[in-house]
Every structure is written in structure tokens, then in C-alpha cells.
Backbone as CSV, one residue per row, in Angstrom:
resi,resn,N_x,N_y,N_z,CA_x,CA_y,CA_z,C_x,C_y,C_z
1,UNK,-13.841,-47.213,-19.128,-13.951,-45.851,-19.673,-14.277,-44.862,-18.557
2,UNK,-13.502,-43.789,-18.486,-13.707,-42.799,-17.435,-14.935,-41.943,-17.721
3,UNK,-15.765,-41.805,-16.714,-16.972,-40.997,-16.867,-16.618,-39.515,-16.923
4,UNK,-17.208,-38.801,-17.873,-16.937,-37.366,-18.016,-17.448,-36.601,-16.802
5,UNK,-16.581,-35.709,-16.279,-16.963,-34.908,-15.107,-17.693,-33.659,-15.567
6,UNK,-18.843,-33.420,-14.988,-19.678,-32.278,-15.376,-19.036,-30.967,-14.919
7,UNK,-18.982,-29.978,-15.800,-18.489,-28.631,-15.475,-19.675,-27.815,-14.961
8,UNK,-19.908,-27.877,-13.649,-21.088,-27.237,-13.058,-21.033,-25.719,-13.236
9,UNK,-19.816,-25.124,-13.105,-19.692,-23.667,-13.201,-20.179,-23.141,-14.547
10,UNK,-19.993,-23.914,-15.606,-20.393,-23.464,-16.940,-21.854,-23.736,-17.267
11,UNK,-22.576,-24.317,-16.338,-24.000,-24.516,-16.577,-24.727,-23.171,-16.563
12,UNK,-25.849,-23.117,-17.211,-26.577,-21.846,-17.373,-27.311,-21.469,-16.094
13,UNK,-27.225,-20.173,-15.766,-27.996,-19.642,-14.643,-29.150,-18.815,-15.208
14,UNK,-30.352,-19.062,-14.728,-31.549,-18.455,-15.323,-32.023,-17.189,-14.607
15,UNK,-31.272,-16.711,-13.625,-31.695,-15.477,-12.935,-31.309,-14.220,-13.696
16,UNK,-30.436,-14.361,-14.699,-30.120,-13.268,-15.619,-29.503,-12.054,-14.916
17,UNK,-28.612,-12.329,-13.952,-27.952,-11.254,-13.198,-26.443,-11.418,-13.314
18,UNK,-25.761,-10.407,-13.849,-24.311,-10.437,-13.924,-23.710,-10.122,-12.558
19,UNK,-22.595,-10.751,-12.237,-21.881,-10.484,-10.988,-20.664,-9.620,-11.304
20,UNK,-20.502,-8.520,-10.566,-19.415,-7.583,-10.841,-18.050,-8.161,-10.484
21,UNK,-17.960,-8.803,-9.334,-16.688,-9.370,-8.892,-16.936,-10.727,-8.255
22,UNK,-16.202,-11.726,-8.719,-16.243,-13.042,-8.111,-14.831,-13.614,-8.160
23,UNK,-14.425,-14.273,-7.085,-13.064,-14.797,-7.087,-12.634,-15.257,-5.715
24,UNK,-11.356,-15.028,-5.395,-10.787,-15.480,-4.134,-10.303,-14.278,-3.336
25,UNK,-10.322,-14.436,-2.018,-10.001,-13.320,-1.125,-9.115,-13.824,0.013
26,UNK,-8.136,-13.003,0.370,-7.275,-13.248,1.523,-6.483,-14.548,1.414
27,UNK,-5.982,-14.866,0.249,-5.044,-15.976,0.165,-3.638,-15.442,0.415
28,UNK,-2.902,-16.087,1.291,-1.528,-15.672,1.587,-0.584,-16.472,0.700
29,UNK,0.345,-15.737,0.055,1.179,-16.387,-0.950,2.527,-15.684,-1.009
30,UNK,3.624,-16.430,-1.143,4.937,-15.779,-1.302,5.048,-15.123,-2.672
31,UNK,5.560,-13.900,-2.700,5.744,-13.189,-3.965,7.112,-12.533,-3.976
32,UNK,7.544,-12.116,-5.152,8.777,-11.363,-5.318,8.452,-10.016,-5.936
33,UNK,8.912,-8.933,-5.293,8.656,-7.582,-5.803,9.986,-6.882,-6.063
34,UNK,9.941,-5.823,-6.860,11.153,-5.069,-7.173,11.632,-4.284,-5.957
35,UNK,12.934,-4.264,-5.758,13.590,-3.538,-4.677,14.599,-2.589,-5.321
36,UNK,14.503,-1.289,-5.013,15.351,-0.299,-5.672,16.826,-0.521,-5.383
37,UNK,17.152,-1.014,-4.203,18.553,-1.193,-3.801,19.062,-2.586,-4.141
38,UNK,18.268,-3.615,-3.812,18.742,-4.996,-3.941,18.246,-5.699,-5.202
39,UNK,17.430,-5.021,-5.988,16.915,-5.630,-7.207,15.580,-6.301,-7.009
40,UNK,15.522,-7.283,-6.084,14.277,-7.983,-5.788,14.180,-8.253,-4.294
41,UNK,12.942,-8.383,-3.816,12.705,-8.698,-2.413,11.592,-9.736,-2.315
42,UNK,11.849,-10.786,-1.537,10.838,-11.805,-1.285,9.988,-11.383,-0.094
43,UNK,8.680,-11.564,-0.222,7.774,-11.230,0.876,6.554,-12.144,0.779
44,UNK,5.611,-11.966,1.686,4.373,-12.755,1.682,3.203,-11.785,1.613
45,UNK,2.317,-11.977,0.641,1.205,-11.063,0.414,-0.129,-11.709,0.776
46,UNK,-1.061,-10.879,1.188,-2.464,-11.266,1.261,-3.110,-10.780,-0.038
47,UNK,-3.721,-11.698,-0.790,-4.100,-11.402,-2.172,-5.593,-11.611,-2.390
48,UNK,-6.207,-10.649,-3.089,-7.588,-10.766,-3.573,-7.557,-10.758,-5.092
49,UNK,-8.292,-11.679,-5.721,-8.354,-11.768,-7.185,-9.810,-11.971,-7.603
50,UNK,-10.298,-11.106,-8.499,-11.686,-11.199,-8.946,-11.785,-10.981,-10.457
51,UNK,-12.843,-11.516,-11.042,-13.263,-11.165,-12.398,-14.777,-10.973,-12.389
52,UNK,-15.300,-10.405,-13.471,-16.752,-10.340,-13.603,-17.274,-11.700,-14.066
53,UNK,-18.532,-11.979,-13.781,-19.153,-13.237,-14.218,-20.392,-12.903,-15.047
54,UNK,-20.390,-13.246,-16.350,-21.561,-12.989,-17.197,-22.817,-13.659,-16.641
55,UNK,-23.948,-13.080,-16.962,-25.222,-13.511,-16.379,-25.595,-14.949,-16.707
56,UNK,-25.058,-15.483,-17.804,-25.491,-16.817,-18.219,-24.773,-17.952,-17.500
57,UNK,-23.666,-17.643,-16.785,-22.892,-18.702,-16.139,-23.241,-18.836,-14.662
58,UNK,-23.259,-20.084,-14.183,-23.588,-20.352,-12.786,-22.456,-19.945,-11.844
59,UNK,-21.216,-20.155,-12.265,-20.082,-19.838,-11.388,-18.800,-19.675,-12.167
60,UNK,-17.753,-19.256,-11.450,-16.426,-19.135,-12.054,-15.561,-20.306,-11.611
61,UNK,-14.396,-20.459,-12.215,-13.482,-21.553,-11.888,-12.404,-21.019,-10.945
62,UNK,-12.607,-21.217,-9.648,-11.726,-20.629,-8.640,-10.289,-21.106,-8.781
63,UNK,-10.080,-22.346,-9.211,-8.719,-22.886,-9.296,-7.860,-22.117,-10.291
64,UNK,-8.483,-21.482,-11.264,-7.719,-20.777,-12.297,-7.049,-19.522,-11.755
65,UNK,-7.635,-18.928,-10.712,-6.975,-17.789,-10.069,-5.634,-18.225,-9.473
66,UNK,-5.630,-19.366,-8.808,-4.396,-19.866,-8.203,-3.390,-20.241,-9.276
67,UNK,-3.855,-20.770,-10.389,-2.960,-21.106,-11.493,-2.228,-19.861,-11.994
68,UNK,-2.976,-18.777,-12.199,-2.363,-17.521,-12.662,-1.381,-17.001,-11.625
69,UNK,-1.793,-17.000,-10.360,-0.939,-16.510,-9.286,0.360,-17.306,-9.208
70,UNK,0.259,-18.621,-9.349,1.444,-19.474,-9.272,2.422,-19.188,-10.405
71,UNK,1.905,-18.834,-11.573,2.754,-18.569,-12.726,3.505,-17.244,-12.613
72,UNK,2.904,-16.260,-11.921,3.475,-14.909,-11.918,4.024,-14.470,-10.564
73,UNK,3.997,-15.337,-9.544,4.377,-14.899,-8.199,5.840,-14.462,-8.095
74,UNK,6.691,-14.911,-9.015,8.106,-14.523,-8.977,8.415,-13.284,-9.799
75,UNK,7.405,-12.631,-10.354,7.645,-11.443,-11.174,6.512,-10.429,-11.019
76,UNK,6.183,-10.130,-9.773,5.108,-9.172,-9.509,5.707,-7.782,-9.291
77,UNK,5.233,-6.828,-10.057,5.657,-5.436,-9.917,4.587,-4.558,-10.542
78,UNK,4.774,-3.243,-10.422,3.847,-2.327,-11.083,3.874,-2.529,-12.592
79,UNK,5.024,-2.952,-13.112,5.159,-3.154,-14.556,4.423,-4.399,-15.041
80,UNK,4.283,-5.406,-14.175,3.689,-6.679,-14.614,2.199,-6.800,-14.309
81,UNK,1.610,-5.827,-13.624,0.200,-5.939,-13.245,-0.713,-6.072,-14.456
82,UNK,-0.468,-5.292,-15.516,-1.312,-5.387,-16.710,-1.287,-6.813,-17.274
83,UNK,-0.106,-7.397,-17.378,0.028,-8.744,-17.933,-0.745,-9.760,-17.098
84,UNK,-0.650,-9.648,-15.778,-1.360,-10.574,-14.895,-2.870,-10.414,-15.040
85,UNK,-3.337,-9.178,-15.089,-4.774,-8.922,-15.242,-5.289,-9.411,-16.595
86,UNK,-4.511,-9.209,-17.644,-4.887,-9.715,-18.965,-4.996,-11.234,-18.961
87,UNK,-4.069,-11.885,-18.269,-4.101,-13.342,-18.188,-5.299,-13.832,-17.386
88,UNK,-5.676,-13.112,-16.336,-6.883,-13.457,-15.576,-8.111,-13.389,-16.465
89,UNK,-8.229,-12.319,-17.249,-9.373,-12.193,-18.160,-9.381,-13.312,-19.199
90,UNK,-8.202,-13.606,-19.742,-8.131,-14.645,-20.772,-8.467,-16.011,-20.196
91,UNK,-7.861,-16.348,-19.053,-8.012,-17.673,-18.485,-9.442,-17.914,-17.995
92,UNK,-10.111,-16.845,-17.540,-11.451,-17.000,-16.969,-12.546,-16.477,-17.892
93,UNK,-12.167,-16.151,-19.135,-13.135,-15.709,-20.134,-13.971,-14.538,-19.616
94,UNK,-13.269,-13.547,-19.044,-13.943,-12.405,-18.420,-13.603,-11.117,-19.157
95,UNK,-14.335,-10.054,-18.829,-14.103,-8.746,-19.434,-13.488,-7.749,-18.454
96,UNK,-13.513,-8.063,-17.174,-12.877,-7.189,-16.186,-12.189,-8.046,-15.137
97,UNK,-10.987,-7.617,-14.730,-10.205,-8.338,-13.736,-9.717,-7.367,-12.679
98,UNK,-9.604,-7.864,-11.459,-9.194,-7.037,-10.330,-8.213,-7.833,-9.471
99,UNK,-7.144,-7.168,-9.058,-6.100,-7.821,-8.273,-5.608,-6.858,-7.196
100,UNK,-5.607,-7.324,-5.947,-5.054,-6.517,-4.856,-4.061,-7.358,-4.076
101,UNK,-2.852,-6.834,-3.931,-1.802,-7.486,-3.159,-1.412,-6.571,-2.007
102,UNK,-1.503,-7.072,-0.789,-1.108,-6.314,0.394,0.022,-7.069,1.063
103,UNK,1.155,-6.394,1.274,2.336,-7.119,1.732,3.244,-6.212,2.562
104,UNK,4.010,-6.811,3.492,5.041,-6.044,4.200,6.262,-5.879,3.315
105,UNK,6.808,-4.670,3.319,8.003,-4.365,2.534,9.047,-3.825,3.503
106,UNK,10.274,-4.336,3.421,11.311,-3.979,4.384,12.415,-3.159,3.717
107,UNK,12.798,-2.087,4.401,13.896,-1.236,3.935,14.938,-1.147,5.049
108,UNK,16.205,-1.278,4.672,17.284,-1.097,5.641,17.496,0.393,5.890
109,UNK,17.415,0.772,7.167,17.638,2.161,7.543,18.823,2.244,8.494
110,UNK,19.612,3.288,8.337,20.749,3.506,9.216,20.417,4.613,10.208
111,UNK,20.700,4.359,11.459,20.440,5.341,12.511,21.175,6.651,12.206
112,UNK,20.577,7.790,12.592,21.090,9.089,12.123,22.473,9.475,12.618
113,UNK,22.928,8.965,13.748,24.243,9.343,14.288,25.230,8.178,14.206
114,UNK,24.846,7.030,14.700,25.769,5.883,14.775,25.815,5.066,13.490
115,UNK,24.861,5.316,12.575,24.772,4.544,11.328,24.498,3.053,11.556
116,UNK,23.971,2.719,12.716,23.592,1.333,12.995,22.449,0.935,12.069
117,UNK,22.607,-0.185,11.360,21.624,-0.598,10.359,20.578,-1.546,10.949
118,UNK,19.340,-1.378,10.520,18.255,-2.283,10.897,17.162,-2.189,9.838
119,UNK,16.279,-3.170,9.843,15.182,-3.201,8.878,13.922,-2.606,9.485
120,UNK,13.202,-1.810,8.689,11.922,-1.257,9.117,10.845,-1.718,8.147
121,UNK,9.702,-2.111,8.705,8.595,-2.646,7.899,7.638,-1.537,7.480
122,UNK,7.212,-1.600,6.222,6.184,-0.705,5.684,5.080,-1.567,5.073
123,UNK,3.831,-1.157,5.251,2.715,-1.882,4.654,2.409,-1.310,3.270
124,UNK,2.416,-2.172,2.257,2.225,-1.749,0.877,1.064,-2.519,0.246
125,UNK,0.399,-1.876,-0.716,-0.644,-2.533,-1.504,-0.539,-2.098,-2.953
126,UNK,-0.668,-3.059,-3.872,-0.878,-2.785,-5.293,-2.306,-3.192,-5.598
127,UNK,-3.087,-2.270,-6.142,-4.497,-2.531,-6.423,-4.748,-2.216,-7.894
128,UNK,-4.926,-3.260,-8.723,-5.079,-3.059,-10.159,-6.405,-3.566,-10.688
129,UNK,-6.952,-2.864,-11.672,-8.183,-3.279,-12.362,-8.001,-3.066,-13.859
130,UNK,-8.553,-3.980,-14.642,-8.486,-3.874,-16.100,-9.829,-4.246,-16.678
131,UNK,-10.425,-3.299,-17.450,-11.688,-3.564,-18.131,-11.700,-2.793,-19.448
132,UNK,-12.866,-2.638,-20.044,-12.927,-1.975,-21.350,-12.598,-0.487,-21.274
133,UNK,-12.516,0.057,-20.083,-12.115,1.462,-19.919,-10.604,1.604,-19.801
134,UNK,-9.897,0.487,-19.637,-8.450,0.530,-19.551,-7.928,0.031,-18.219
135,UNK,-6.655,0.330,-17.967,-5.961,-0.127,-16.762,-5.990,0.956,-15.689
136,UNK,-6.298,0.550,-14.465,-6.283,1.469,-13.327,-5.450,0.825,-12.226
137,UNK,-4.411,1.521,-11.763,-3.539,1.011,-10.707,-3.455,2.039,-9.582
138,UNK,-3.639,1.579,-8.371,-3.468,2.409,-7.177,-2.424,1.761,-6.289
139,UNK,-1.432,2.537,-5.879,-0.434,2.095,-4.917,-0.769,2.721,-3.569
140,UNK,-0.780,1.891,-2.521,-1.049,2.368,-1.170,0.131,2.043,-0.267
141,UNK,0.437,2.965,0.624,1.549,2.777,1.565,1.136,3.186,2.968
142,UNK,1.606,2.429,3.955,1.493,2.821,5.351,2.878,3.057,5.906
143,UNK,3.162,4.283,6.333,4.516,4.672,6.743,4.500,5.151,8.193
144,UNK,5.272,4.510,9.092,5.318,4.976,10.482,6.072,6.297,10.598
145,UNK,5.583,7.163,11.486,6.197,8.472,11.704,6.189,8.797,13.194
146,UNK,6.853,9.899,13.547,6.770,10.453,14.891,6.403,11.931,14.791
147,UNK,5.550,12.393,15.710,5.184,13.812,15.740,5.341,14.358,17.158
148,UNK,5.531,15.660,17.238,5.564,16.376,18.509,4.528,17.489,18.455
149,UNK,3.736,17.610,19.497,2.588,18.520,19.487,3.009,19.989,19.597
150,UNK,2.674,20.823,18.607,3.017,22.253,18.680,2.363,22.969,19.847
151,UNK,1.113,22.587,20.162,0.407,23.232,21.273,1.079,22.906,22.597
152,UNK,1.422,21.628,22.787,2.093,21.210,24.016,3.415,21.940,24.197
153,UNK,4.163,22.074,23.115,5.446,22.779,23.198,5.245,24.248,23.555
154,UNK,4.217,24.855,22.966,3.985,26.291,23.164,3.561,26.609,24.594
155,UNK,2.752,25.752,25.198,2.179,26.081,26.514,2.976,25.515,27.682
156,UNK,3.962,24.662,27.398,4.704,24.007,28.478,6.015,24.745,28.766
157,UNK,6.356,24.839,30.048,7.628,25.435,30.409,8.794,24.504,30.066
158,UNK,8.545,23.204,30.151,9.577,22.207,29.851,8.952,21.087,29.022
159,UNK,9.593,20.745,27.905,9.186,19.571,27.134,7.913,19.759,26.320
160,UNK,7.476,18.658,25.732,6.250,18.603,24.938,5.926,17.131,24.693
161,UNK,4.641,16.806,24.578,4.312,15.389,24.365,4.487,15.024,22.889
162,UNK,4.991,13.824,22.685,5.152,13.326,21.326,4.618,11.905,21.233
163,UNK,4.492,11.395,20.022,3.870,10.104,19.811,4.237,9.539,18.440
164,UNK,4.118,8.214,18.332,4.222,7.596,17.019,2.897,7.736,16.292
165,UNK,2.967,7.587,14.977,1.758,7.627,14.171,1.994,6.915,12.859
166,UNK,1.038,7.037,11.968,1.164,6.422,10.649,0.559,7.343,9.604
167,UNK,1.249,7.467,8.492,0.702,8.158,7.318,0.327,7.100,6.289
168,UNK,-0.901,7.171,5.793,-1.351,6.259,4.738,-1.602,7.078,3.472
169,UNK,-0.902,6.703,2.410,-0.998,7.412,1.136,-1.441,6.439,0.058
170,UNK,-2.357,6.880,-0.795,-2.744,6.123,-1.986,-2.562,7.048,-3.183
171,UNK,-2.023,6.504,-4.287,-1.771,7.349,-5.457,-2.141,6.628,-6.749
172,UNK,-2.555,7.415,-7.735,-2.579,7.010,-9.138,-1.497,7.812,-9.846
173,UNK,-0.865,7.232,-10.851,0.314,7.857,-11.433,0.381,7.564,-12.929
174,UNK,1.253,8.303,-13.624,1.380,8.159,-15.073,2.392,7.083,-15.465
175,UNK,3.519,7.025,-14.785,4.580,6.091,-15.148,5.182,5.482,-13.893
176,UNK,5.983,4.458,-14.090,6.559,3.685,-12.984,7.237,4.585,-11.954
177,UNK,7.073,4.204,-10.684,7.769,4.904,-9.609,8.220,3.886,-8.577
178,UNK,9.222,4.249,-7.791,9.760,3.360,-6.773,9.053,3.577,-5.444
179,UNK,8.730,2.481,-4.763,8.150,2.555,-3.426,9.061,3.349,-2.497
180,UNK,10.363,3.102,-2.603,11.328,3.744,-1.704,11.287,5.265,-1.794
181,UNK,11.108,5.804,-3.002,11.076,7.259,-3.183,9.847,7.862,-2.518
182,UNK,8.724,7.170,-2.625,7.495,7.655,-2.002,7.606,7.604,-0.474
183,UNK,8.169,6.534,0.043,8.369,6.413,1.492,9.279,7.516,2.007
184,UNK,10.369,7.785,1.300,11.321,8.819,1.715,10.631,10.190,1.778
185,UNK,9.774,10.468,0.813,9.055,11.742,0.795,8.116,11.852,1.999
186,UNK,7.418,10.768,2.337,6.475,10.787,3.459,7.223,10.954,4.779
187,UNK,8.317,10.219,4.955,9.072,10.302,6.211,9.618,11.707,6.457
188,UNK,9.964,12.397,5.393,10.521,13.745,5.534,9.450,14.785,5.855
189,UNK,8.192,14.376,5.919,7.086,15.305,6.161,6.572,15.270,7.593
190,UNK,7.262,14.554,8.488,6.840,14.435,9.882,7.828,15.149,10.799
191,UNK,7.551,15.130,12.099,8.487,15.723,13.057,9.800,14.957,13.081
192,UNK,9.709,13.624,12.983,10.904,12.787,12.977,10.559,11.444,12.366
193,UNK,11.598,10.691,11.986,11.416,9.351,11.438,11.352,8.320,12.566
194,UNK,10.960,7.102,12.179,10.935,5.977,13.103,11.982,4.961,12.650
195,UNK,12.679,4.355,13.609,13.718,3.366,13.326,13.490,2.127,14.191
196,UNK,13.997,0.990,13.729,13.912,-0.229,14.535,14.989,-0.279,15.606
197,UNK,16.180,0.229,15.296,17.313,0.120,16.219,17.996,1.473,16.366
198,UNK,18.063,1.939,17.624,18.706,3.214,17.918,19.601,3.070,19.143
199,UNK,20.761,3.731,19.106,21.615,3.874,20.282,21.307,5.212,20.956
200,UNK,21.907,5.440,22.130,21.562,6.640,22.892,21.823,7.932,22.116
201,UNK,22.926,7.985,21.376,23.216,9.191,20.587,22.159,9.424,19.510
202,UNK,21.640,8.322,18.948,20.576,8.438,17.948,19.286,8.939,18.588
203,UNK,18.952,8.402,19.768,17.735,8.839,20.465,17.799,10.326,20.797
204,UNK,18.951,10.759,21.274,19.131,12.190,21.583,18.901,13.033,20.337
205,UNK,19.491,12.617,19.229,19.361,13.368,17.976,17.896,13.453,17.537
206,UNK,17.184,12.336,17.546,15.801,12.317,17.079,14.869,13.079,18.015
207,UNK,15.125,12.974,19.319,14.315,13.730,20.282,14.433,15.226,20.032
208,UNK,15.645,15.672,19.797,15.872,17.102,19.581,15.350,17.553,18.217
209,UNK,15.482,16.696,17.198,14.940,17.026,15.871,13.429,17.207,15.948
210,UNK,12.745,16.281,16.623,11.285,16.377,16.749,10.878,17.644,17.499
211,UNK,11.649,17.983,18.560,11.319,19.174,19.345,11.452,20.444,18.511
212,UNK,12.409,20.454,17.581,12.594,21.620,16.713,11.594,21.646,15.558
213,UNK,10.852,20.555,15.358,9.964,20.442,14.207,8.572,19.948,14.633
214,UNK,7.882,20.692,15.513,6.579,20.237,16.008,5.541,20.214,14.888
215,UNK,4.638,19.231,14.937,3.620,19.090,13.885,2.339,18.482,14.431
216,UNK,1.209,19.097,14.064,-0.090,18.456,14.213,-0.279,17.454,13.061
217,UNK,-1.310,16.597,13.166,-1.638,15.742,12.018,-2.028,16.601,10.812
218,UNK,-2.620,17.761,11.076,-2.962,18.664,9.973,-1.719,19.118,9.213
219,UNK,-0.656,19.395,9.962,0.601,19.795,9.326,1.159,18.663,8.465
220,UNK,1.088,17.446,8.982,1.665,16.304,8.269,0.958,16.071,6.933
221,UNK,-0.384,16.038,6.951,-1.089,15.767,5.689,-0.892,16.908,4.693
222,UNK,-0.801,18.131,5.183,-0.554,19.257,4.270,0.845,19.189,3.661
223,UNK,1.839,18.803,4.467,3.201,18.665,3.942,3.260,17.602,2.855
224,UNK,2.649,16.434,3.121,2.656,15.358,2.130,1.881,15.779,0.888
225,UNK,0.703,16.380,1.080,-0.123,16.805,-0.059,0.603,17.836,-0.924
226,UNK,1.309,18.740,-0.292,2.057,19.757,-1.047,3.106,19.110,-1.947
227,UNK,3.806,18.106,-1.431,4.830,17.421,-2.222,4.212,16.581,-3.339
228,UNK,3.091,15.929,-3.054,2.413,15.148,-4.094,1.858,16.058,-5.188
229,UNK,1.374,17.228,-4.801,0.878,18.192,-5.790,1.985,18.651,-6.731
230,UNK,3.196,18.722,-6.230,4.323,19.199,-7.035,4.895,18.120,-7.956
231,UNK,4.507,16.859,-7.746,5.003,15.751,-8.553,4.098,15.562,-9.765
232,UNK,4.589,15.866,-10.945,3.773,15.803,-12.155,3.407,14.372,-12.556
233,UNK,4.094,13.389,-11.976,3.778,11.993,-12.267,2.525,11.519,-11.542
234,UNK,2.160,12.197,-10.450,0.989,11.815,-9.648,-0.244,12.508,-10.207
235,UNK,-1.315,11.735,-10.473,-2.541,12.329,-11.028,-3.700,12.353,-10.027
236,UNK,-3.601,11.550,-8.984,-4.628,11.516,-7.921,-3.977,10.972,-6.663
237,UNK,-4.429,11.469,-5.503,-3.882,10.927,-4.266,-4.844,11.119,-3.111
238,UNK,-4.687,10.266,-2.113,-5.263,10.501,-0.793,-4.120,10.409,0.203
239,UNK,-4.201,11.191,1.257,-3.217,11.112,2.330,-3.944,11.276,3.659
240,UNK,-3.724,10.329,4.543,-4.298,10.380,5.879,-3.208,10.195,6.913
241,UNK,-3.260,10.966,7.982,-2.296,10.839,9.076,-3.052,10.553,10.363
242,UNK,-2.582,9.551,11.089,-3.177,9.197,12.377,-2.062,9.073,13.402
243,UNK,-2.216,9.763,14.547,-1.221,9.657,15.616,-1.850,8.972,16.816
244,UNK,-1.052,8.123,17.465,-1.506,7.363,18.625,-1.158,8.187,19.866
245,UNK,-2.064,9.070,20.216,-1.800,10.112,21.200,-1.300,9.542,22.530
246,UNK,-0.276,10.177,23.070,0.362,9.662,24.283,-0.319,10.113,25.571
247,UNK,-1.008,11.255,25.571,-1.646,11.742,26.800,-3.157,11.939,26.630
248,UNK,-3.716,11.535,25.481,-5.151,11.621,25.248,-5.731,10.223,25.082
249,UNK,-7.002,10.084,25.391,-7.685,8.806,25.226,-8.342,8.716,23.855
250,UNK,-7.639,9.180,22.848,-8.129,9.115,21.471,-6.933,9.257,20.536
251,UNK,-7.126,8.917,19.290,-6.140,9.192,18.252,-6.522,10.473,17.518
252,UNK,-5.533,11.137,16.956,-5.788,12.322,16.129,-5.669,11.921,14.661
253,UNK,-6.510,12.538,13.795,-6.574,12.088,12.394,-6.862,13.264,11.471
254,UNK,-6.251,13.237,10.282,-6.542,14.230,9.234,-6.421,13.533,7.881
255,UNK,-7.170,14.042,6.877,-7.259,13.352,5.596,-7.468,14.364,4.463
256,UNK,-6.797,14.119,3.317,-6.953,14.940,2.125,-7.061,14.013,0.916
257,UNK,-7.962,14.350,-0.036,-8.042,13.652,-1.323,-8.044,14.700,-2.434
258,UNK,-7.276,14.428,-3.502,-7.197,15.400,-4.595,-7.026,14.697,-5.940
259,UNK,-7.758,15.147,-6.947,-7.451,14.889,-8.368,-6.648,16.065,-8.885
260,UNK,-5.688,15.803,-9.720,-4.841,16.888,-10.255,-5.126,17.090,-11.740
């Protein structure tokens, strides 16, 4: 006769303290997300999964997080987050669930003159929580950009210094939106876009475009914020721009947060 295995996690804890979040952190796992052009895209995410733990229980069952993840890894999207969070609460007998997926997302971009195609990586995060107050989802994006300094252009007889940078945007929204549309809006708010593969004619075009469109980080965050303010689907956002300065021993940074 097999001896019954004790469920230590379900034993009573006498300290009478509820834990807000308990679970697993930084597990890397293959997932499938929606792609506006190709339908679906396979990628690898770093995932955090938590639930609350009532005061009477000693611990949670960590294996159940992996069970849920394994069941839903082929159908992860903004539309499926509620279902996954509900299943976490059900499977772990919890009242609040939290899920964060951070993953590289690739979009094919064509160079502006030669139309040479290449893939560019964007850092994306889906951050969802579900409790008795309802569902809360935040989408975060990191988008590479290029800027040219307005001050440098104004004071220099020839040329101006430019640099790569990154815009990081986080949003809350009313209804489904495509990652690609948000990325396109952010890229159009800088001096120039960034590409993986460029020929000489493309480099010439982008250099001249940036020179005609100089921007501080302050300009970039204001441009993005103005567009987000005009989008009635967005209810809250943060936007931060950081440039990796080419002639300074520091980075430049600007940040805006708004509820609408």
C-alpha cells in the first residue's frame, strides 16, 4: 500500500499574515502571440506568475503555475489574458492573480529607398492582474529610435550630432489594439526610424530626414504624448525617451505620465 504524501503547502500557518503575491518569477518559456501581418508569431518570454495566499495556508503549489502556462502558451494574447488569470485563480484557489510576460517581438521593415527587408526587434510586455476590483491590463513597449540634436544643428556651421535612443511606452486601454499600430505611432514621433539593414541610398535618406527633423528627448515624449492623448481608446499612459548621447558622457531622458 502506497503511503499518502503529505500536502505541506495546505498545512495551517499560525502567523495569521496574508501574502499579496506568491508564485514564480523569470521562467523562460516559448509562447505564441498574435501578429497583425502573419497571424501568429512564436517567441520566447520571461514570465512572472503570482497569486495571493490566504493567511491560513503555509504555501502555494508552484507546479500549478507551470501547468496553467503549459496549457495556454500557444494562445497568449491581450484577448486571452483574462481567461489565463481566471484559471490561475481557480487552479490555486486564490482571489487575485497576476501575470507578466516580457518578450522580443519582431517586425519586418523595408528600408526607405531600396525596400530591402529585414527584421527589427522590439521589447514588449503584457502585464495583467485580476481581483475583486476587476481586470487590469498594461501593455509596455520598448521602441528604438534615432534623434538629432536641435541645439547642435543650430550652433554648428556644418552638421549636428545624432544618436540612437529608445522610447518606452506603457498604456491602459478600453479595447483590443495591435502592437504594430502602437509601434508605428512611436517611430513616427522621432527624428528618424531605426532599421536592421540599410544600403547606402537608405543611409543617405535617413541621415537627411533626421537633419530636417531635429528633436530633443523632450520633443519626442511630447509628440508621443500628444498622439496618445488623441486616441480615445487609451485611458492611461506613460512615455519615457532615453537617448544614448554620442558626444556626452551621459544619457538624456524625459518622462510623462497621464490619466485621461
